[in-house]
C-alpha positions in Angstrom: -12.9 -12.7 6.8 -9.2 -12.7 6.0 -9.6 -9.4 4.0 -9.8 -7.9 7.5 -6.1 -8.2 7.7 -5.9 -5.0 5.6 -7.6 -3.0 8.6 -4.3 -4.2 10.6 -2.2 -3.3 7.7 -3.8 0.1 7.0 -3.3 1.2 10.8 0.2 0.1 10.6 1.0 2.0 7.4 -0.6 5.1 9.1 1.9 4.8 11.9 4.6 4.5 9.5 3.6 7.5 7.7 3.8 9.5 10.9 7.2 8.1 11.3 8.4 8.8 7.8 7.0 12.6 8.1 9.0 13.0 11.1 12.1 11.3 9.7 12.1 13.1 6.5 13.5 16.1 8.1 16.6 14.4 8.9 17.1 11.8 6.3 16.6 11.6 2.5 14.0 9.4 1.0 16.9 6.8 -0.3 18.0 6.5 3.2 14.7 5.9 4.5 13.8 3.5 1.8 17.1 1.5 2.6 16.7 1.5 6.3 13.2 0.4 5.9 14.4 -2.3 3.9 17.4 -3.5 6.1 14.9 -3.4 9.4 12.5 -5.5 7.3 15.1 -8.0 6.3 16.2 -8.5 10.2 12.7 -8.8 11.3 11.7 -11.3 8.3 14.8 -13.4 8.8 14.0 -14.0 12.4 10.3 -14.7 11.6 11.2 -17.1 9.0 13.6 -19.1 11.3 11.2 -19.0 14.2 8.3 -20.2 12.1 10.6 -22.6 10.2 9.6 -21.0 6.7 12.5 -21.4 4.0 13.4 -18.3 2.4 14.6 -20.3 -0.8 11.9 -19.5 -3.6 10.9 -21.2 -6.7 9.8 -17.9 -8.4 12.9 -15.5 -8.3 11.6 -13.5 -11.4 8.2 -12.8 -9.9 9.8 -11.8 -6.6 12.0 -9.3 -8.8 9.2 -8.1 -10.8 7.1 -7.5 -7.6 10.1 -5.9 -5.7 10.9 -3.4 -8.4 7.2 -2.3 -9.1 6.6 -1.9 -5.3 9.8 0.0 -4.5 9.2 2.3 -7.6 5.7 2.7 -6.4 6.8 3.7 -2.8 9.8 6.1 -4.2 7.3 7.9 -6.4 4.8 8.5 -3.6 7.6 9.7 -1.3 8.6 12.1 -4.0 5.1 13.5 -4.7 4.5 14.1 -0.9 7.2 16.8 -1.2 5.9 18.2 -4.5 2.1 18.3 -3.8 0.0 19.1 -1.0 -0.3 16.2 1.4 -4.1 15.9 0.5 -3.5 15.4 -3.0 -0.7 13.2 -2.8 -2.4 10.8 -0.7 -5.7 10.9 -2.6 -4.0 10.1 -6.0 -1.8 7.2 -4.4 -5.1 5.8 -2.9 -6.5 5.4 -6.3 -4.7 1.9 -6.3 -7.9 0.2 -5.3 -9.6 1.9 -8.3 -7.0 0.7 -10.5 -7.3 -2.9 -9.3 -11.0 -2.8 -10.0 -10.4 -1.3 -13.4 -7.9 -4.1 -14.3 -9.6 -6.9 -13.0 -12.7 -5.8 -14.8 -11.1 -4.9 -18.0 -9.3 -8.2 -18.4 -12.5 -10.1 -17.3 -14.6 -8.1 -20.0 -11.8 -8.7 -22.8 -12.0 -12.3 -22.0 -15.8 -12.4 -22.1 -16.3 -13.3 -18.5 -18.8 -11.6 -16.2 -17.9 -12.7 -12.8 -16.7 -9.2 -11.6 -19.1 -8.0 -9.1 -20.6 -4.7 -10.1 -21.5 -4.1 -6.4 -18.0 -4.3 -5.3 -16.9 -2.1 -7.9 -19.5 0.6 -6.9 -18.4 0.3 -3.4 -14.8 1.0 -4.3 -16.1 4.2 -6.3 -18.1 5.2 -3.5 -14.9 4.9 -1.3 -13.1 7.2 -3.4 -15.6 10.0 -3.1 -15.4 9.7 0.4 -11.5 10.1 0.1 -12.0 13.2 -2.0 -14.6 14.5 0.6 -12.2 13.9 3.6 -9.0 15.1 2.0 -10.6 18.0 -0.2 -7.7 18.1 -2.9 -6.8 21.1 -5.0 -4.0 21.0 -7.7 -2.4 24.1 -9.2 -1.5 24.0 -12.8 2.3 24.0 -12.0 1.7 20.7 -10.1 0.2 18.9 -13.1 3.4 16.8 -13.9 3.7 15.8 -10.2 -0.1 14.9 -10.1 0.6 12.6 -13.2 3.4 10.9 -11.1 1.2 10.4 -8.2 -1.5 8.7 -10.5 1.6 6.4 -11.7 2.4 5.6 -8.2 -1.0 4.3 -7.5 -1.3 2.4 -10.7 2.2 0.6 -9.9 1.0 0.1 -6.4 -2.1 -1.8 -7.8 0.1 -3.8 -10.0 2.2 -4.7 -7.0 -0.8 -5.9 -4.9 -2.2 -7.9 -7.7 1.4 -9.5 -8.1 1.2 -10.3 -4.2 -2.3 -11.9 -4.7 -0.9 -14.1 -7.6 2.1 -15.3 -5.7 -0.1 -16.0 -2.7 -2.5 -18.2 -5.1 0.7 -20.1 -6.3 1.4 -21.0 -2.5 4.3 -18.6 -1.7 4.2 -17.6 1.9 3.7 -14.0 2.9 7.1 -14.0 5.0 9.1 -14.8 1.8 7.1 -12.3 -0.2 7.9 -9.6 2.3 11.4 -10.7 2.8 12.2 -10.3 -0.9 10.5 -6.8 -1.1 12.6 -5.7 2.0 15.7 -6.8 0.2 14.8 -5.0 -3.0 14.1 -1.8 -1.1 17.2 -2.1 0.8 19.6 -2.5 -2.3 17.7 0.1 -4.2 18.0 2.7 -1.4 21.7 1.8 -1.0 22.4 2.3 -4.6 20.6 5.6 -4.8 22.4 6.7 -1.8 25.9 5.7 -3.3 25.1 7.4 -6.6 23.9 10.7 -5.1 26.2 10.4 -2.0 23.3 11.7 0.0 24.2 10.6 3.7 23.3 11.9 6.9 24.6 11.8 10.5 22.5 9.6 13.0 20.9 10.9 16.2 19.2 8.7 18.7 15.8 10.0 17.8 16.5 9.4 14.1 17.6 5.9 14.9 14.4 5.1 16.9 12.2 6.5 13.8 14.2 4.4 11.2 13.7 1.3 13.3 10.0 2.1 14.0 9.5 2.7 10.1 11.0 -0.8 9.3 9.1 -2.6 12.0 5.6 -0.9 11.2 6.5 -1.4 7.4 7.1 -4.9 7.7 4.5 -6.0 9.9 2.1 -4.1 7.7 3.4 -5.7 4.6 2.9 -9.2 6.2 -0.7 -8.3 7.1 -1.4 -6.8 3.8 0.3 -9.8 2.0 -2.0 -12.2 4.2 -5.1 -10.1 3.2 -4.5 -10.3 -0.6 -3.4 -13.9 -0.5 -6.4 -15.2 1.5 -9.1 -12.6 1.1 -11.2 -11.3 -1.7 -8.9 -8.9 -3.5 -11.6 -6.2 -4.2 -12.9 -6.3 -0.6 -9.2 -6.1 0.5 -8.4 -3.2 -1.7 -11.7 -1.3 -0.5 -10.6 -1.7 3.2 -7.3 -0.1 2.2 -9.2 3.2 2.5 -9.2 2.9 6.2 -5.9 4.2 6.3 -7.2 7.6 5.4 -9.1 7.3 8.5 -6.3 6.2 10.8 -4.0 8.9 9.2 -6.7 11.7 10.0 -6.7 10.6 13.5 -3.0 10.5 14.0 -2.8 13.8 12.5 -5.1 15.2 14.8 -3.2 13.6 17.9 0.3 14.3 16.7 -0.1 17.7 14.8 -3.4 18.6 16.2 -5.0 18.8 12.9 -8.6 20.0 12.5 -11.2 18.3 10.3 -14.0 20.2 8.7 -17.6 18.9 8.9 -17.1 17.7 5.0 -14.1 15.8 6.2 -16.1 13.9 8.9 -18.7 13.0 6.2 -16.0 11.7 4.1 -14.9 9.2 6.9 -18.6 8.2 7.3 -18.7 7.5 3.5 -15.6 5.4 3.5 -17.0 3.3 6.4 -20.3 3.0 4.7 -18.4 1.7 1.7 -16.6 -0.8 3.7 -20.0 -2.2 4.9 -21.3 -2.3 1.3 -18.1 -4.4 0.0 -18.5 -6.8 2.9 -22.1 -7.3 1.8 -21.6 -7.8 -1.7 -18.8 -10.2 -0.9 -20.9 -12.4 1.2 -23.2 -12.7 -1.5 -20.7 -13.7 -3.8 -18.7 -15.8 -1.4 -15.9 -16.9 -3.9 -14.3 -15.4 -6.9 -12.8 -18.3 -9.0 -12.9 -16.3 -12.3 -11.0 -13.3 -10.6 -8.4 -15.5 -9.0 -7.9 -17.1 -12.6 -7.2 -13.7 -13.9 -4.9 -12.6 -11.2 -2.8 -15.8 -11.4 -2.1 -14.9 -14.8 -0.9 -11.4 -14.4 
């Protein structure tokens, strides 16, 4: 099933998160976003040339919109990582699948359509319960504004994912989609760095981290784009929660983080919800009405 590409993307995004956390002590958010974009441009240019994929697009406006929304979501998420407890920032950002389900259901209900699967929606909600159990977030009153920003990041990410799905339905290859997203990130990061005059010296270790961030991010974007382009959007969104599992394991391996019994229960809930989503998707088999909704976004 094509939605399983999201598992690959989630693992790569988790590896990228480790590199970002290590690099954040040496570089600013603007620099990380910029170098991530530059590395992505180099990789995608090589892939496009190798696979003979033209980078000329017939939908520049959609690419600009997707790029701006995606980069803003990424930027806000990185910002809240420094303002909120890590568990809270990740939990709120990973509400994007819930936003996707809400958007698809709201538009479908408003148009008088009933094709949205309640089973899939329940599975996504079940996944979020598992995320809360795993991360056990808590937020102080003074962090309320940052929490709202994190919620906004998740919503913007959901819109970006739906835009990816829409372009895929219109025949835009994932190489081209990720190329223009990388271009937007590189330009936005560079402009922000010039405005803030926030540049840091490179070290061999820092260069390695920046390259790894770009490589893992770009390949993860390719896998994610393929999942949203060819797979069921709600199943794909649900499988995104696997990134929490991968991040937890990497946290134990790299920083020796310890998980409580409740956290392990959360992992089990997330895995079970993935099975639920797959089961309901095999019953539905196709979602033409949902695809029609997405193509209009």
